TITORTOR-468432 format. One line per 4 residues: for each residue y, x, z of C-alpha. Coordinates in steps of 0.05 Angstrom, whole numbers, plus 5000, padded with zeros to 4 digits. Example, Ala and Ser with C-alpha at 12.3 -4.5 7.8 and 13.67 -1.06 7.14 Angstrom:
2
4910/5246/5156 ~ 4979/5273/5143
This chain:
327
4617/6107/5509 ~ 4642/6049/5465 ~ 4677/6071/5404 ~ 4659/6021/5355
4671/5957/5396 ~ 4712/5907/5363 ~ 4761/5907/5420 ~ 4772/5989/5423
4812/6026/5374 ~ 4820/6107/5379 ~ 4866/6135/5350 ~ 4848/6193/5298
4872/6247/5337 ~ 4834/6217/5407 ~ 4766/6203/5372 ~ 4761/6271/5336
4777/6302/5412 ~ 4729/6261/5443 ~ 4674/6274/5395 ~ 4688/6346/5403
4692/6346/5482 ~ 4757/6371/5479 ~ 4804/6355/5536 ~ 4839/6288/5530
4891/6256/5584 ~ 4898/6177/5589 ~ 4969/6155/5602 ~ 4989/6084/5625
5030/6040/5583 ~ 5058/5996/5645 ~ 5109/6052/5655 ~ 5132/6045/5586
5142/5965/5590 ~ 5151/5953/5665 ~ 5167/6014/5696 ~ 5224/6039/5668
5289/6007/5628 ~ 5305/6027/5551 ~ 5315/6077/5528 ~ 5289/6124/5581
5217/6091/5585 ~ 5210/6115/5503 ~ 5243/6178/5516 ~ 5195/6193/5578
5132/6163/5542 ~ 5147/6216/5485 ~ 5158/6272/5529 ~ 5097/6262/5572
5054/6268/5511 ~ 5091/6326/5486 ~ 5078/6356/5554 ~ 5002/6344/5550
5003/6373/5481 ~ 5042/6434/5506 ~ 4987/6447/5555 ~ 4933/6445/5515
4906/6375/5516 ~ 4909/6315/5473 ~ 4950/6253/5506 ~ 4918/6187/5497
4969/6132/5517 ~ 4931/6068/5529 ~ 4964/5999/5513 ~ 4933/5922/5486
4966/5901/5424 ~ 4944/5834/5389 ~ 4877/5835/5431 ~ 4858/5908/5413
4847/5959/5461 ~ 4891/6018/5435 ~ 4866/6085/5453 ~ 4922/6132/5439
4989/6103/5412 ~ 5030/6116/5349 ~ 5098/6125/5346 ~ 5117/6049/5320
5067/6026/5378 ~ 5103/6066/5433 ~ 5167/6035/5405 ~ 5141/5971/5407
5116/5979/5480 ~ 5186/6005/5507 ~ 5226/5946/5469 ~ 5186/5887/5458
5194/5823/5501 ~ 5126/5786/5530 ~ 5086/5852/5542 ~ 5036/5824/5596
5017/5867/5655 ~ 4946/5880/5645 ~ 4894/5898/5710 ~ 4820/5891/5708
4826/5815/5721 ~ 4874/5808/5654 ~ 4830/5843/5602 ~ 4791/5779/5581
4846/5729/5573 ~ 4894/5790/5537 ~ 4838/5811/5492 ~ 4810/5745/5478
4877/5709/5464 ~ 4898/5769/5419 ~ 4961/5780/5464 ~ 4998/5850/5479
4991/5878/5553 ~ 5012/5946/5580 ~ 4956/5973/5625 ~ 4967/5985/5699
4930/6043/5737 ~ 4873/6002/5745 ~ 4880/5975/5663 ~ 4882/6044/5645
4828/6072/5679 ~ 4775/6019/5657 ~ 4804/6031/5584 ~ 4797/6105/5595
4722/6098/5616 ~ 4709/6051/5554 ~ 4730/6111/5512 ~ 4701/6162/5551
4761/6201/5577 ~ 4750/6230/5645 ~ 4829/6252/5664 ~ 4886/6207/5674
4956/6214/5692 ~ 5007/6166/5726 ~ 5068/6169/5775 ~ 5035/6139/5829
4980/6093/5841 ~ 4980/6023/5871 ~ 4955/6007/5945 ~ 4957/5962/6004
5025/5932/6009 ~ 5065/5927/6071 ~ 5046/5865/6114 ~ 4980/5859/6078
4951/5841/6150 ~ 4985/5773/6130 ~ 4989/5770/6055 ~ 4922/5801/6043
4964/5837/5979 ~ 4925/5899/5956 ~ 4933/5932/5891 ~ 4866/5929/5845
4884/5997/5832 ~ 4845/6016/5890 ~ 4787/5968/5873 ~ 4775/6010/5803
4786/6072/5835 ~ 4726/6061/5876 ~ 4681/6049/5811 ~ 4706/6083/5752
4691/6153/5738 ~ 4762/6174/5713 ~ 4800/6229/5764 ~ 4877/6205/5772
4935/6254/5778 ~ 4989/6223/5813 ~ 5052/6241/5863 ~ 5019/6195/5921
5026/6121/5918 ~ 5090/6089/5911 ~ 5137/6089/5974 ~ 5149/6013/5977
5068/6012/5998 ~ 5035/6023/6067 ~ 5015/6095/6057 ~ 4970/6098/6114
4928/6033/6107 ~ 4924/6056/6027 ~ 4891/6121/6044 ~ 4851/6090/6100
4821/6040/6042 ~ 4808/6100/5997 ~ 4768/6128/6045 ~ 4728/6070/6058
4718/6067/5985 ~ 4690/6137/5978 ~ 4748/6161/5936 ~ 4769/6239/5954
4836/6254/5961 ~ 4852/6325/5950 ~ 4926/6355/5952 ~ 4940/6404/5900
4972/6462/5932 ~ 4990/6418/5995 ~ 4956/6390/6063 ~ 5003/6330/6062
4997/6268/6021 ~ 5060/6258/5980 ~ 5106/6196/5981 ~ 5123/6194/5907
5197/6201/5917 ~ 5185/6252/5970 ~ 5138/6308/5980 ~ 5105/6288/6049
5090/6226/6073 ~ 5069/6244/6140 ~ 4992/6232/6125 ~ 4945/6288/6112
4905/6297/6050 ~ 4824/6300/6050 ~ 4822/6368/6019 ~ 4863/6417/5983
4859/6453/5925 ~ 4897/6508/5900 ~ 4885/6514/5817 ~ 4867/6467/5761
4802/6500/5756 ~ 4782/6485/5832 ~ 4804/6409/5823 ~ 4763/6407/5762
4706/6436/5797 ~ 4706/6383/5852 ~ 4713/6329/5794 ~ 4656/6354/5768
4617/6356/5825 ~ 4625/6288/5849 ~ 4597/6262/5786 ~ 4540/6314/5776
4517/6286/5846 ~ 4519/6206/5818 ~ 4576/6197/5868 ~ 4613/6138/5821
4688/6128/5824 ~ 4748/6167/5817 ~ 4782/6223/5853 ~ 4855/6227/5868
4890/6292/5855 ~ 4959/6283/5891 ~ 5010/6328/5867 ~ 5081/6329/5907
5144/6325/5860 ~ 5184/6389/5856 ~ 5221/6411/5915 ~ 5283/6409/5872
5271/6334/5847 ~ 5250/6301/5910 ~ 5298/6252/5940 ~ 5330/6251/6010
5284/6210/6059 ~ 5335/6167/6088 ~ 5360/6150/6022 ~ 5301/6123/5993
5277/6095/6059 ~ 5341/6051/6065 ~ 5335/6033/6000 ~ 5271/6010/6001
5276/5973/6064 ~ 5333/5927/6029 ~ 5293/5917/5965 ~ 5235/5894/6013
5281/5843/6043 ~ 5311/5815/5986 ~ 5240/5805/5951 ~ 5220/5770/6018
5279/5724/6009 ~ 5268/5709/5937 ~ 5192/5701/5950 ~ 5173/5755/5899
5092/5761/5905 ~ 5034/5780/5863 ~ 5044/5828/5802 ~ 5118/5818/5800
5127/5858/5866 ~ 5123/5927/5840 ~ 5163/5920/5790 ~ 5218/5876/5823
5221/5925/5883 ~ 5228/5988/5833 ~ 5285/5953/5790 ~ 5322/5934/5863
5308/6003/5881 ~ 5339/6041/5822 ~ 5409/6003/5825 ~ 5407/6013/5905
5405/6090/5892 ~ 5452/6087/5830 ~ 5398/6109/5782 ~ 5372/6165/5824
5305/6137/5837 ~ 5293/6135/5769 ~ 5305/6207/5753 ~ 5260/6225/5805
5204/6184/5773 ~ 5218/6223/5704 ~ 5214/6282/5744 ~ 5144/6272/5781
5107/6237/5720 ~ 5123/6299/5683 ~ 5105/6346/5731 ~ 5037/6301/5743
5030/6310/5658 ~ 5029/6387/5662 ~ 4979/6389/5721 ~ 4940/6334/5690
4930/6371/5618 ~ 4910/6432/5659 ~ 4865/6403/5695 ~ 4837/6368/5627
4829/6437/5600 ~ 4791/6467/5655 ~ 4748/6408/5665 ~ 4727/6411/5593
4715/6488/5590 ~ 4672/6482/5654 ~ 4618/6456/5598 ~ 4581/6510/5569
4579/6476/5498 ~ 4651/6463/5499 ~ 4684/6534/5520 ~ 4705/6553/5449
4730/6489/5428 ~ 4799/6478/5451 ~ 4844/6419/5425 ~ 4867/6429/5354
4948/6440/5350 ~ 4963/6449/5419 ~ 4991/6514/5458 ~ 4948/6522/5522
4983/6547/5581 ~ 4937/6556/5641 ~ 4977/6590/5692 ~ 4989/6531/5742
5032/6469/5736 ~ 5107/6470/5730 ~ 5136/6466/5794
C-alpha cells in the first residue's frame, strides 16, 4: 500500500479509515467530468458520497489534480471536477503523462481501480463498466477496463456494462480473464438502463455478506483480479428497452458518420442518448449509480467485518444500515 508517495494524496478521513481497516468505497471521477452535465454531475457526486456514509462506509472519490492522485476529494475539489474544462480522461495508459506533466484528470473505471489498489481500497462503485464495443472484430475497440479488471484486486459494483457495448462479447472476455460475475439477487446480467440483458451471470448472491465472502475467498486463494457484482437497476427506474435500444442505434450511427472513436466514443454516445431520450437516460443513470452506491457500501462493511481484527471498528460518523441495498 503506497501512502507516502509524492504522487498520491489521501484525504484525512480516508487515511484514518484505511489505517483502522474500516470500510472504504472508491468512486470514479469520470462520471463527474465526462459522464454528466453540470449541475447534475456535482449533485450526483455529493449524493453518492452521502449514500456511502449513510450505509456505514467512508467514500473516496478518486481523481488527479495538478499531477497528484487524490484519494478522496474535498468539496472544492469536487466542484472543480464538475465545472472545469480540460480535465483529461485517465485510464492506466494515461497516468504517466497526466501525473508527470502535472495535469488534472478524471479517472475511468480502470483508472479508479488502479488508484484504489495503490491506496489499499478493496471495493469500488460505478454506474457501468466498459467492455467490448460493437463491431470490435473490425475496430479492435475494447475498453481498458477489462484488462484492469483482470489484474487489479478491487471488486466492482455496477449495473452491468453500458448498453452501447456488445454485452455478450464483454462477458466472454471477462470469462477469459478469470473475472467472476456475480448477480446480486438476479440470475441475469443487467444492461445498465434495463434489468436484463438476456445474458446469464456466472453466480448469484443474495446478501452483501455473501458477496463479501466470495470476494475474500478469491483473494485468499491468491486468484488476483477483480470481481464484478452486477446490481440491476430498481424496476421502477429502468427504461423501456425499445426506447433505449432505438436511441442507442441512432447514436451509434451518428458516431460512425462523424468518425468518433477511442476514448471519445463513450462520452459522445452518452450525450447523444441523453438528447434522444429527452433526459430520461440521465435520470436513469443517476438512479442506478445511487443504487450501486448503497450496495457497494454494504458490501464494504461486510468485507471489513469479516476480518476478526476489525469487527469492532465501524467507520466514524456513519450510520450503518445492513438490511439490504435500496431497491
